[in-house]
N, C-alpha and C positions, 0 to 999 in steps of 0.2 A: 197638204197638198191643196192647190188651189183648184176649185173644179168650178166650171163655167157652162150653162146650158139653160135651154128654156124648153118646157115642156108643155104640152095642152092636157095632160094626162100626168098626175103625179105619181100615178104607180112607174109609169115608165121612167121617168126621170129617177125613182128610187133604185128601178133594176139597174140603171145605166150607172149609177154613182155607185152601185155595189160592183158592177164590172171592173169600174175604174180603180175603185180600192184594190179589187183583186188581181191587177198588174203590177201593183208596188208590194203588198203583202196577201199571203197567201189566205185562200177563203176559211173561215172559222166553222168548223161543224157541231152540230147542237145534237148531242145524243140523249139527252132526257126528255122527260115528259113534256106536253105541251103546257107552257105556263100558265098557271093557275093562281087565282088569287083576286086583288083586292086593288085599285088605280084612286088615289086623293081625287081627280077631277070631277066622277062622277057627282060628289055631294060638296064636299068641300071649298074644292076650287081655290078661289084667291084667298081663303081665310085659313090656310093650311099653317100651322103652328107647331112646332116639338111635342107640345103638349098633347095636341090633337091625334098626332102620328104615334105617340105612345100609347094612347088610349086605344087606338084601332088595334094596335097589335095584342095588344091584353086581350082586348074583346073577341079576337080570332082566337085567341090561344083557350080562353076560357070557354068560350061559348059553341065555336063553330068546327074548328078543328078534333074536337072528340066525336063528333058526330059526320066524320069522315069528309070533312070539307078540305080536300087534299086531292093532290093527284100525283101519285108515285110518292106519298110522303111529302111532298113539296108544297108550301104555300108561300107566294109571292106579295109583299108587302110594299106597293109601289108608289113613291112621292113625285105626282105631276108638275105642271107649272108652279114655282114660286116655291119650292125647295129650297132656293137658294136665299130664302129667309131664314132658313138654320145657318146657324155659323158654323164652323169645321167639328168645333166640340161636340156641339149637338147632332150634327150629321153622324161622326163617329160612335157616339152614346146610342143613336139609334138603330146604329147596324147592329150593335152588341146587344141592345134588347131583343133585336129581331131574332137574331142567333139563339139568345137565350129561349126565347119562344119556338124553337125549331122554324124558323121561318128565314126567306131569304129576302134582305131589303135591295130597293132598287130606286134609281131617279129616272124621270125623264128628258129625254134632249131629242130633237128633231133636227135632222140635217135640213137644209136650203130656208130655215125659217128664220127669221129675224121680225120680233113683234115691235117693239119700239126702245129699248134699251140695250143698245150696242155694248155697254159696259157689263151685262150678265153674261156673254160669250166667254168661257172660257172651259179648258178640259186638262187633264193632266197628260202631257205628252209622254213624259217618263217619269224616273224619280228624282231626277234633278232638277228640273225646272218646269214653269208652267207656260205653255205657248198659248196665244189666242190666235184664231182663226183671222185671215185677212179680208173673206168676202164678209160683205155687210148688205148683200142684196141690191147692189148698185151695180152698174156697169164697171167691167174692170178688163183695162186693156193691158198687155205687154207688150215689149217690143226689146231687141236686143238677141232674140233668142236664133233669128235666122243670119245674122251678121258673125254669130259665133264660128259658126264651120267646124264644130265639135273642137275647135282649138286652133287659133291661127300661131304656130311656129315660128320662132325666131329661124333665121338662116346663118349659120355659121358657115364663113369661106377658110380655106387654109390652102395652104401650097408648102411643099416639102421643098427644100433647099436644092434637092437631088431630081425634081421632076423632070422630065422632059417637056412638060405641057408648058406653055405660056401663061395657061389660065387657071385660078385655082380650083379646087374640089369643094363642093356644097355639101351640108350634111343638117340635121334639123336639129335646134338647138331647144330652148326651152317653150313651151306650150303657152300662150296666153289667152285668156278668155274675155269677149267682151261684158259689160255689164249689165244688168237685165234692169228695165224700168218699168214699174208699176204703175197707173193712173186708175183714179177713182173720184166721182163725186166727193163733197164734203158734205157729211153727216152729223146734226147735232148729238154730242155725246159719246161721238166716236174719235176716241185719239189714240186710236193704235198705232199709225204709223210713227206718230211724235214719241208714243213710249217707248218704241223699239230702238229708235234713233237716239233716243237719252240713255240707252243705256250704255253707249260707248264712253268710257273712262281710261284715257291716255291708250294704251295697245290693248285693250279688253273691249269686247263687245258680246253681245248675247246671239250667237250664231243659231242658224236654223236650216235643216235640210227640207229644203222646199217641193213640189212637183206642180207641174201645169200640163194641163191634158187638152187636147186639141180633140173636137168633136166632129163626126161627118153628119150629113143633112139629116139625119136619124137620131142624131145625139148619141152616139157610141164611139167610144174613147179611139182613135184611129193613131195617135202617137202622143208619148207622156215624155216630156223630160224632166229628169230627175237632179236637182241642182244641190250640189254640195257645200255645205259652209256657207249659206248666205248670211250676209250682213249689210246693213243698210248705210252708206256712204254720203246720201242728199237726200235731203227733203226740201220738196220746192212747194210753196203753198200757192193759192191761187191771186188772179190779178182781180184787183177791187175798184171796179168800174162800173159807175152807177149808172152810165148811160148805156152801157151793153147789156145784152140779153143772153149772156152764154151762161153756160152751169158752170159753178164752181168747182175748178179741179185741183186735187194734190197729187202731187208726182213724187215716188219713191224709188231711188237709184239703188240697185243693189249689187255689190260685189261678191264673188262666189270663188271656191275653189276646184272646178270641175264641174262637168254634167255627163250623164249618160241618157241614152235615148231607148224607149222601149217601144217598139214599132213591128209586132208579129204578124 
C-alpha cells in the first residue's frame, strides 16, 4: 500500500495509518498480556551483534525469569535498530534460541521512518517473494487514476441482416485500464524503481498488488484504489541540466489488470 500523509502529531499519523490498513485488511486483535521484556536500543543501540543478542537471552533465562520477570509467562526479547546486521541464518538461530529459553523474539520496524539507508527497507510480503515499499520519505505523485473511470470499455457494434433498423446495435466489449504514473525525487542509494523494472525477463515480470489512499484535510482515508497485478513498463530518469534549479525527478509508469475502489 502507498500511504501519503503529513501530520503535526505522530500519534495521529499512526492512527490514520492503522485506519487506512483496516480498509484493506481486517484489524488484528491482541488477546495476550501486555508485552513485557527487553529492547536492545536501551543499552546496546548501534553495537548490536548476534553474540550479544544470545547473551541477553541467556541472562534473562538464567537470572530474571526464575524470579518472576515475566507477564503471563511471556518474555519478549526485542532487537531494535541494527537488527539487520544479523544475517538470515543468525536471525533464525536467534529466534530458535529465544524459544528454547521460553521467550518470544522480535525485531523493530517503524512505519513512516527512513533514516539514511533506503536499501535497509524490506519486509516479507508473503512466502513467495519480497516486496520493498515505494515510499522513501519524498514527495510521491500519482496520475492516471482519474482517467481510468473504472475501465474504459471498447464498444462493439453489430447489426443483424434481418434487422429493420438502418443502424447497428452497440454493446460493451473488453475493458481497458489506463496506466498509473508514479513520480518522486531522486535519492542517493535508492534504486527501487530501477530494481523493479529490471525484473522484466521476456514475458515475465514481478507483479505487485498496490493500494493508493486519498486523505482528507484531517488525514483520514477518504478513498482507496486497490490495483491488481501492477508491473512497471517504463522508467524515466531526470533531465540533467546544470543551469536549472529543479529537483531531480524519476517517473515510473505501471500497467495493471484492473482496480477496485473502497469509498465507504
